[in-house]
BANULO-687021 format. One record per residue: residue in three letters; x, y, z of N, C-alpha, C in turn. Coordinates in steps of 0.05 Angstrom, whole numbers, plus 5000, padded with zeros to 4 digits. Atoms other than C-alpha are relative to their C-alpha. Example, Ala and Ser with C-alpha at 12.3 -4.5 7.8 and 13.67 -1.06 7.14 Angstrom:
<recs>
ALA501849765000524649105156501850245000;SER498449764999527349795143498550225014;
</recs>
This chain:
<recs>
UNK501349694992500350005006500550204994;UNK497449805003503250664983497650245018;UNK500649674980502551255043501150235003;UNK498549765000503351945043500750005037;UNK496950104972509051955104497350285008;UNK498849704987509352705160501450094987;UNK497449755005515052885125499349994979;UNK500949845036511753005054499749854971;UNK500050255031513752385013497249865007;UNK500050315002510951804997500349884993;UNK498450354986512551125010499049734990;UNK502050195020511950464976502249815005;UNK497550205008515549774983498449794996;UNK501450125024513549264930500049745015;UNK498550254984515448544992496250015012;UNK501050035000509548284998499249725038;UNK500750294976510747615052503750005002;UNK498750064978516747525110499149865025;UNK500150164982516946965149504149925010;UNK497050044982523446845202499549905023;UNK500450154976522146275235502449675001;UNK500150275011522845545253499449924989;UNK501050325028521944965191498950294983;UNK500949895028520545625151499950024968;UNK499750035027521945335084497349884999;UNK502950185003515445005097497650244988;UNK502349805026512145805072500649934970;UNK500349995013514745655016498550004963;UNK502550065018509345384979497550045012;UNK501449924982504845635026499450334986;UNK500149605007506546404994499949954962;UNK500149915032507146174921496949994996;UNK503350035008499645764922499250285009;UNK502749724999496646514950500050124982;UNK499749855015499746794904499849794962;UNK499950135019498346244850501449964975;UNK497350135019504946124823499849754985;UNK501350105000504345604777503449715001;UNK498350244998510845324768502650195002;UNK497449864995517945454801502650034983;UNK497350035007525445604778501050085031;UNK499349814981529745534835502150074990;UNK497449915009537545814828500249925031;UNK497750004992543045524868503249934990;UNK498050135011549445294876500849805010;UNK499550224982553544674903497649905012;UNK500350074963552344844973498150085000;UNK503649964991546345204976498249864991;UNK501550145006542744694937500549735031;UNK499750124974545544254999497950055022;UNK500949974981543944675044496949965003;UNK502549935004537244905033497549804966;UNK501450175028535644664953499349835007;UNK500650215011534444044954496649935018;UNK501349884983530344215019496950064995;UNK502249935013525144574984498849814978;UNK501250155017524544134931498349815011;UNK502650264984522043634967497450105013;UNK502349824999517344154998498150064980;UNK502750015030514944264938498449864985;UNK500550285006514043624913497549995016;UNK501150054989510543474969496950185005;UNK501049904995506344074969496449994967;UNK501350125024503943874897500850214978;UNK498049695005507744574872501449844980;UNK497750075027511244464803501250165006;UNK498849734988518144674813503149784982;UNK497250225009525544584782502450105009;UNK496649974993532344664800502550074986;UNK497349925005538544984777503150005007;UNK496350024981545144784812503150114982;UNK498449825015549945364777502749904988;UNK496150094997556845114762500050304979;UNK498749765007558345844729499750195016;UNK500949774975558746234795500650255001;UNK497849664986563346854787497750254997;UNK502049864999556047084773500250364983;UNK499849845025557247484710498149944974;UNK502150055018555147384644500549714984;UNK499550305004556746674642497549805005;UNK501350074987552446554701497550074979;UNK503149995013546146884666499549874978;UNK499950195029548146454606498349765008;UNK500550374984546245784649497250095008;UNK502550084990540246054679498150124982;UNK502749945011537546324617499449684992;UNK499950355017539545594581497849895019;UNK500250114980536945314644495749985002;UNK501449954984530545604655496949894985;UNK502450075019523345254636498050094988;UNK501649905001518845534599498050125008;UNK502050144980512745444648500950175023;UNK501549924993515945944682499050235024;UNK502049795006511246424719502750105037;UNK499849924976515846454796504449924999;UNK497250134984523946474814502050025019;UNK499049974957527546324887502449994998;UNK496650024990534246444907498649905012;UNK501450234977535545954942504450135011;UNK497549964988543146224988501050335002;UNK499549834987544646985006501950154971;UNK499049895015548647544970500249904965;UNK499750055030551247354901497749914988;UNK501950045016546046974885497050134996;UNK503349875007540247374900500750194992;UNK499549725023543648004866499349894974;UNK500949935023543947574800496349834995;UNK501650074997537047204815498550264996;UNK501249775025534247864811500550174981;UNK499549875035537648244753498449764986;UNK500950195013536147554725496449864988;UNK502849914992527747614748499350214978;UNK501049655001526748334730501349994972;UNK499049955042530148234650497949834997;UNK501550235012525347624638496650115016;UNK503349894984518648064681498849695015;UNK502350154990517547464728501350025034;UNK499749974972517747634803501449705014;UNK498650254990522647214851499250025026;UNK499650134967522646964932503450044993;UNK498450034983528646944965500349805018;UNK498750254986530946335008502550005019;UNK496249814988537346605055500149805017;UNK499550404986540445995075504350185022;UNK499349834971544746565119499250385002;UNK501149624995544247305139501950294997;UNK496950044985551247555133500050514985;UNK500249585010548248425099495950084996;UNK500849884993542548785094498250004976;UNK501149955020540548695023498249934994;UNK502450194996534848285024498250134970;UNK502549765013530248865001501150084991;UNK499549755026533149274946499449864987;UNK500249985043532049334881501450044985;UNK496849995026539649354858501149794994;UNK497750264990544048824848503150054981;UNK496550015020551948844827501049654989;UNK498650265021554148384787502450045006;UNK496949965005560648274760499750024969;UNK500449975026561048554685502850104993;UNK498049905009566548574645503450085021;UNK498450124972570548364706499650245019;UNK500149764982568148994743497250005018;UNK501850084989563548984798497250344998;UNK500449755024557449464769497249905015;UNK503649984988550049624807497250124976;UNK502150045018544449534763498149925021;UNK502250054981537149674778498749784999;UNK501250195013533349074778497049995024;UNK503450014983526348874838501049905027;UNK499650074979525448784899499249674995;UNK501050325002523948004923495650065008;UNK501749884996516248014929499649725023;UNK499650134966517547435000503049945002;UNK496750034981523447355043499449825013;UNK500650144990524146665071503250005018;UNK497050054997529546495126498749895024;UNK500050294981529945795169501750085023;UNK498250014990531945965234501349825006;UNK497950344995534845255229502449934990;UNK499149835012538945445176501850155011;UNK498049715004541946155189502149835029;UNK497950024978544645875262502449804990;UNK497850134994548945405226503050074971;UNK498749865022551445885169503850085016;UNK498149824984559246085180499450195025;UNK500549844982560446465240501250234992;UNK498449795000563946985211497950224969;UNK503449795005557347125165498450135014;UNK502349934964553647115234500650305000;UNK499449644977557847745257500950184974;UNK500749785015557548035190497450204994;UNK502949935000549748085185499950185026;UNK499549734965551948475262500650124991;UNK497649575011557048985238497750074983;UNK501549665036551649245177496649955015;UNK501849844981546349095232500450345017;UNK499349824976549649565284501650184988;UNK498949865016553349905226497250354998;UNK502549825004545250355219500350185031;UNK500149704961546250755299502250234982;UNK499349895019551851135249498750114993;UNK501749965021547951165197498350214999;UNK501849734991543051515226500650115013;UNK498349724994546952015255500250084987;UNK500249805034549452275187497950075003;UNK502649895004543152275182497650285006;UNK501049944981540952705233501550175002;UNK498549755004547753125227498550144977;UNK499749945022546153275163496850164995;UNK501749955003538453385166501050275029;UNK498749704992541354015216501750194987;UNK499049745011546254335191500749994966;UNK500949985023544054135111496350094995;UNK502249984992537554165125497849774976;UNK501250405027536153375077498349965018;UNK503550164990529353165077501649735025;UNK499150174980528452765141498149875006;UNK502750074989523652245163500649875023;UNK499250154967522552095237498749704994;UNK501850224995518451425224501849764985;UNK496350215013524151055179500050045012;UNK497850064981528751285225499749785015;UNK501150234987523850965278501149674995;UNK500150345001523850315243502149945005;UNK496050065015531350335226500750005040;UNK499450064974532350465303499349765029;UNK499950225001528849915327500649864988;UNK499450205006531249445285502649955016;UNK498249894988537449725319499749895026;UNK500750154983534749575382501149755013;UNK500450334998531948905381501849725005;UNK498250095000538348635369503050135020;UNK496549974990543949065405499249895037;UNK500350174969541048695477500549815000;UNK499350265000542248035454502049964988;UNK497850095026548248105410501449875012;UNK497850305000553147635448499049714992;UNK501550505002548247055441500950014961;UNK499150035030549847225362502749654997;UNK499650185002555046795377501249665011;UNK500750184973552746265422497949794961;UNK502450085021548446115350497450005027;UNK503249984997542046225379498250174984;UNK500850055007536746035343497850394996;UNK502049644994532446785372501450264981;UNK497149714991537647265371501250044967;UNK500550055032538247055300498650064982;UNK502949905012532247105273499350255014;UNK500249755006532547825296501450184986;UNK498249865001538448005268498549974973;UNK501150105031535547695195497050305000;UNK502749755012529348085206500250295008;UNK498749804997533348685225500750114978;UNK499149875026536748655165497650044972;UNK501850065014529948415124499750365001;UNK502549835000526949105146501350235003;UNK498549765018532549605141499750144980;UNK500549975036533049405071497050154985;UNK501749935006525749565067499350235008;UNK500749674997525750275098502050114976;UNK497349915030532450295033496650174980;UNK502050045020525750104996498750194993;UNK502749834990520750655028501050324998;UNK497749814996525351125035500350054959;UNK498849935029527851134954502150114989;UNK497349935003535151094971500949895028;UNK498550074975539750825014501050185040;UNK498749934974540451385068500049955012;UNK500050004987537151105112501049795021;UNK497950204987542450535125502449934981;UNK497149985003548550865101501650204998;UNK497849724993553951305126502450024999;UNK497549904990560651395146501549814997;UNK499250214991561250755159500849904976;UNK499250195022560550465083501750194992;UNK496949855019565651095062501749825009;UNK498750115005569350695090501649744985;UNK499750225011568650045070501150014972;UNK499450045024568150224999502550194995;UNK497450004995575450465012500749815006;UNK497850234977577649905045499549784964;UNK502850265033573949404978502550074978;UNK497649905025578249814922502050005008;UNK498449964986583749934969501049654997;UNK501250414996582448984977501350054966;UNK500549995028581749054893503950134999;UNK498249755008587249514877502149685008;UNK498250084992592249104916501049604989;UNK500950185005589248394891498349705010;UNK500850174986586948114948495950005001;UNK503150044999578947904963498950155030;UNK501249864981575648415014499349745018;UNK501350214976572648145077496550105002;UNK501949974997566048085084497750315008;UNK501849755008561648715078498650105032;UNK500849964980557848655135502149955030;UNK496349884972565348665180499950204993;UNK498649764997567649215148497750175016;UNK500149804981561549625176500449945037;UNK499950114967562049225248502550264994;UNK497749785000569649715240499350134995;UNK500649835005566550155211499950315024;UNK501949794995561550485253501649905043;UNK498250034979567750215316502150244997;UNK498849885013571550685275498450295015;
</recs>
């Protein structure tokens, strides 16, 4: 629903369903059937297929929902990956499902957008806040490129899967969420100093996401499912906040500038950057 806000702008987000709970994979056929999708195309890599893709296929089969899956052989998330997705897509596909996290989501986001199909996300980890984003970051001609795409229609995060993600990804998700504290501070400062437009309702949404996680953040290292669920929810909702506002202002500030600088330095040195959310956590402390 589009709504007029007290800030003077109209806000809108296209996300319809979010399920973050134990055994949330069971909601995949439920959401698909509610929206009358008949033929699902699941996109996985060899790791995410074992983690969740195979189970998704079993659940869909049991529910009588037609589905096929591709297990990517081209995992550079570049032009070759796009070609593999196109070649394997069933003719009657009406919904694409990303099974994974950042790179798989971005490729699915762009592929489904260009094929004029909606898409769902089944998260296998929660290391960043881009789940609800409409932008895709792809490797085009060996250069990381941001391209307009679309927001998922549904996001599913099974806490029994999220708690088993590599710890570096759990820590990255926590770091990305805690970074919202400094980015909101930047926004408030810019409101006072530069007269920048500001939305209290969106700020309150993001602040609540951080507060819900901060009080139990120490339990993340213990892989507490409830805490990891809160982190996932917070990352989804901060993504929704960006969608509502129309740009990244509610979730990106000085800590992101540091991250972008570090990533360029890593790339120029021929090294692989550490996870984005880890950089956010360090940038927030600095």
